[in-house]
N, C-alpha and C positions, 0 to 999 in steps of 0.2 A: 503463495507467490512472493518472491523477494524482488523488490524494486530498488534501484539506485535513483534517488530523487534529489533535484536541486530546487531550492525555494528561498524566497526572502524570509527574513526573521519573523515577519508578521504576515499572516496570522501564525500563532505559535503551533508547536507540534501537538499540543493537547487538543486544540480545535480541529486540526487536520485528522487526528486519530479518531476523535468522536464522530466526525462526519463520515469517515470510511466505515466505522463500526456500525453505523445505522443502515448501511447498504444491505440488500437482500443477500443472504447466504454467508455473510461475514460473521464469524464467531469470535475472532480475536485480531487485534492490530498491535504490532510491536514496532516502535520507531526508535532508532538510535541515531544520534547526531554523530557523523563520522568526521566531519571537518566543517569549518566555518571561517568567514572573514567578516569585515564590517558590513557587508551587504547581503550575503547569502549563507545558507547552510546546506551541506550535503548530507542526505539521510539514507539510512538503510531502513526501508519500510517493509514489514512482513505482514501479509494478510493470511489468515487461516479460516477455512470454512468450507461449506459444501456448495458446489456449482458457482464458484466465483466468476464474475463477469469482468474480464480484463478491461474491456472498453469503458465500462461504467466506473471502474476504479480509477483508470487513467483520467477520465473526464472530471472526476471529483478532485483529484490531485491538482489538475489544471485550474479548476474553479477556486482553489485555495492558493493560487499563485505559483504552484510547483510545475516542474517539468520532469517527466520520466526520462532519465538518461539511458537506462537500460533495464531489462527484465533479467535479473541475475540468477533466479532459481525458481523451480516449479516442483511441486510434489503432487502426485496423482495416485489415487487408489483405484484399483481395478474392481470389477464386479465380482463378488464372491460366488462360489458355486451354488449356494443356497438361494441367491437372488436370481439366478438364471432360469 
């Protein structure tokens, strides 16, 4: 999932990424600062994993002072023939 997030400078992106990485199903978190000013920063936040819970991720972002402006991308794998 690819999120467009707006958040204050504190807590920093390391703290936010570590909190999201601890969530069930999350295998990787990538955060890029796309823009910033004296008060806020705009982030591109990417989560990778199995069975990601959109609402839990959004809740965690909010707990760290962020706001999800939009969900900009999703990648989903289908069930393989062997798993059916």
